[in-house]
N, C-alpha and C positions, 0 to 999 in steps of 0.2 A: 493718444489713449482712446479705450472702448468707455463710451459713456453711452448711459441708457436717461431718458428723458420722458419722464412717467407724469402725464399729464397731456388737458387738449385746452388748454386756456391761456392770456397773452403772451405770458412769463415761459410757458412749457415751447411755443411755437416759437417766440425770443432765443432761447439759450438753443433749439436746435438747430434753427441755421445759424447764430453767430457762434456756436460750439465748431458746425462741420466745416463753416466757411473757415475756423483757425487749424483746419486739417486734424479734427479727431473723428474717430467714427462716431458718430453719433445712432443710435437707437432709439425712435420715437415711438412711445407706447403711448395709444390715447382708445380705453374700453369701449367707447362707440366709435366701434368698426366703418356704420356707416359716413358719420361726419368725418372720417381718418382718411376716406374714399378717394378724395380729392387728391392728397398728398402720397397716395399709395397712387394712384393711377400717374402720376406727375413724375413721381420721385424725387419731389423738389417743394422748398418752400419759399416764398415770394420774399425777399426783406429789404425793404425798406429803414434809412436813417439819410444822415446828414448827408454819405456819402452817394448815394443815389436810391437805385431798385437794381436788383439783381436777382436771378433766380438761383438759388443755394442748395445741393443735392443731397440730400437725406440718405444714408446709405441703407439704414431700416425702419421705414415706416412699417408698425405691426397692432396688431387689435393683441395679440399674444404675449402678455408681459414671460412668461417663461423664457423665449427667445430675444425679450429684449435684454433682460438680467445676464443672459447666459453670457462668463467671461469677463461680463461688466465690471473696470475698476473703479470707477465712480458713476453713483446712481443719483442722479439731479430729481428733486422732487418740487417745481415752482406751483406749486395746488394749493387750494385753502386748505386749512386745517380742519375744516369739517369732515374733508374728503379723505384722510390721512388715517381713521380706522378701516375702512374699505380696503383701502391701497396696501396697507400693512396685510390682510389674512390677504390677499390677492399675492405679496411679494412674499410671505413665509416661507412655500415649500420650495421657492427658488434660490433664496439667499447662502452663501457659502462664505467661511474665513475670509478673511484680508477684504472683503469689499468694505466701501465708504459707502454712506447715506449721507446726503446732503441737503437739510430745509431751509432754503430760501426764500421769506421766512419760517421759524417752525413753529411757536407758540408754545412752546416746550414739547413739541411733537416728537423732539429726538429721546425724548425720556417716556412718554407714552406710547410711540410705534415699537420699540425696541420692547418694550413689559407685552405690547401686543404679539409680534413676532414670538418672543418668547415664550408665552400663554398659549399658541398653536402649537409648539414642540419644536420647533427648530430652534437650536443651542450654539448657531455659528458666531465664531470672535468675529463681529460688524462691528466697526465705528458708524456713530451716529452724528449729526455735526449740523447747527443750525443757526442763522444770522440774522442780523437784524433786519433785512429788506430785501428786496429781490430785484439780483442783480443789474436786472433792465426797468426803468418806464415806458411801459409799450402798451401797443390796442393792436390789437387784430384789427382789418380791414377788411376781410374777407377769409374765406373760408379755408385760405391758404399762404394769405399774404397777414404778415405782419408788421407794425413801425413802429420804430426804437428810436425812443424822443433822446433818451438819454443813459448810458451805462452808468454803472457804482464804481466808483475809484476808491471806496473803504468799506470792508464788510466784516467787519470783526464778529469772530463765529468763533461758539461753544461747542465744546465735544462730551458726548456717552456714549461708554465711560470716559471722563477725564484723562485714564490712565494710554487712552488710546489719542489723544489730541497732537502727539508732533506726527504720529503716520497719517492720520487724520489732514491734518493742514496741509504735511508736505503733495499729497492724493489733489485736494481742492486746489492749489494754490497753480498746479499742473494746468487747470480750466481757467480758473480764475487768480490770476496774481494777485487782485484787490482785496484777497481773502487775507486776516492775519490774526490770530488766537487772542482770546478775549477765559479763555478759565472754560468752568464746567458750562455743562446742558443749561444749568438756570442762571448764568452769568450769560451766553448766549439768548436766552429767552427773555432776558431784562433787557434787550439791546431794542427788541423788537418794536418799530415802531407806528406800525397799524394799531396799538391799542392804544396809543397814545393821540396822534392824528385824526384820525377817525370817528372816537366815541362823542368829542365835545364836535363837530362839523355835522357830523346827521342832529343830534341831541339839538342846539341854536340853531339852525337850518331848517329844523322838523317842518314849517309852514309851508314856505315856500315850494320843500320838497316835494309837498303833496296837492299843491296850488299847480307849481308849473311842470309842463312836459316834460322838458327839458330844465338843468341847472348846471353852474360850475362851483361845484361848492371848495372850488380849488379859488376861484375869482371871486366872484360877488360875493361866493361864502364864507368868503375868510377877513371879516373883519376886524378892527381892533378889539373886541368884546371878544371875540372867538378867541384868539390868538393869547390874550391876555391868559385864558381859561385853559387853553392845550399847553403854554408855560408853566404854567401853575404845577397841571399832571406832568408834566415832565419833571419836573422838581419834586413831586411822587415818587418818582420811580426809579432816579436817582437816589434818591434817600434809602429806599430797597434796596439797589447796588449796596450801596455803602454801608448799608445795615447789615448785608451779610457777609461784607467783604471785600465784591470785587472794588478795586482800583480803574482807576481812568483810564482811555477815555472814556468819557460815558455818551456821548455825541450826542450833545441835548438841541433838540430838538428844533432851537431857536435859531441854530445854524442851516437850518433848509432853506429856511426865509431870508435870514441876513446876511450871510460868506456866503465861502467856499471851504469850508474847512468840514462842513459833512457828509454822511456814507456818497449823497450821489454829485457831491459839489456846488457850483451853482446854479441850479435844477429849478429852483421852483419858477424862475421867468418865466423857461423853456416850455416847463408842462402847462404852464397856463396859457403861451401860445399856441403852442400846437391843436388846440382845441379839441382834444381826444376826450376830456373831463368832462366836455359838456354833454352830460347824456340824462337818459331817465333813470332815478334812483327806487327802487319800492324800501321803504321805511323797516318793512317788515324782514321782505326774503334778501335785501341785498350784504353780499359778504364782508359789510363794513359793520354790520349788525354781526350776522349768523357767523362771524368768525373774528372778529376785531373786538366785540365788545361782548356776546358770548362766551366766547371763549377767553380770547387777552385778556381783556379788562377785568374780568373775574376773575384772570391768574394773577394779574398785577397785584390786585385787591387784597387776595389771599394772600400772597406773599406776603403785603402790607402789615395785615395781622396774625402773620406765623413772624414775623420780623420785629414787631411790634412800633411799627411807622402808622404815625397818623399822616390818612389819606382821606381827606375828607371830600374831594374832588371825584377822585375814582369811586369813593362810595358814592357818590351821590348821583354823577352820572350814570351809575350801574342802576340804582333806583329807578329814576325817570326811565330812563331802556324798559329797566321790567315794564313798566306804570303805562307802558303806551304798545306791549308786546301782553300786558294781563297773566305774568309769571314773575317770581324770587329767582333771581338771578344768580344770588350769593354765594348759591351749593353748586354750581354747575360742574360739565365735566370734565374743567380743567382747574378746579379749586383743590390749593392744596390734602380739605377735608375729602374731596371724593378721591385722590391719586393716593390717600391712606401714608402723605405724607406730613397732617399739620400734627402729629403725635411726636414727631421726632427732635431730640436735640440740635441745633447749631450742627454739634461735632460728627450728630450721625447722618444728619442728611449730608455731611460735606463728602463723608467715608462714602456712603451710598454712590452718590454721584461720583466719585473718582474711582470706587472700581467696580460697579454697575452688580446688578441684582443675581 
């Protein structure tokens, strides 16, 4: 299958190498041409995982997004949600009927990006899908080298508009057999693990993050008190899913720590053992704040307000982060209010997510 991978981070390089090695024709787009040059010059990415180290050829590494998207059946964006607006505008002139865009994860980006493309004047019949996490726990070890610690074995995926779910899921599963449908875009967005696992880790590790040069929030930073808050926040997420009529499995985050039933299987011990997450984290600018809190947690809190679900942990964490950032995060760019969804009835919202605008 012809696949376009858009992005230059850990997930994008992991996806490009992994899907190329699986036999797909991969085009890797990165807007920073200079940073992509080592891949362009070599024509490959160095992939490291449990099987060893090897060079994986990439069919087309390019800074030309039109070339990357041309004839692509599947477009994968393993990029932070804060980049989605720019990428949607860059994609808009090139998207055509029948293409499937996959956001792992999306932070409700399937709905937001579709609207951005439509507002740019492109009316192509495109399916947008999002899941709950990246398909890989991965970290780049060099300018064209990526280490994959583990691959997801379950990827619950929602589609916008939901009327195109069958086509989208069938297409994505050619690349990622672990994908399974979980309903509409709202259901997919409420599977996102980042806004549940990362805000408590950032807030409750704020002092060591600012004191130590490097800190592993998934090892020393994950103590029983942190886990208790995370579990309660996840119960709020599940209550919101149920209030909107989304059934299980809900993939409770506790499974990530306790057993092999979560999206990555039994992954937490491998994540800690790899050492790749002992890092310097800027409490103001890291994506755990800019993406998972300012966008993702604000979205979850606004969904709870719309559904009438009591969510004190979500609202409390959002208030604390707003406190050290110095701004109110309740009406962020991904809130129901800002997206114009707050005044829709449950039936009207369901219909919009099914039909598209």
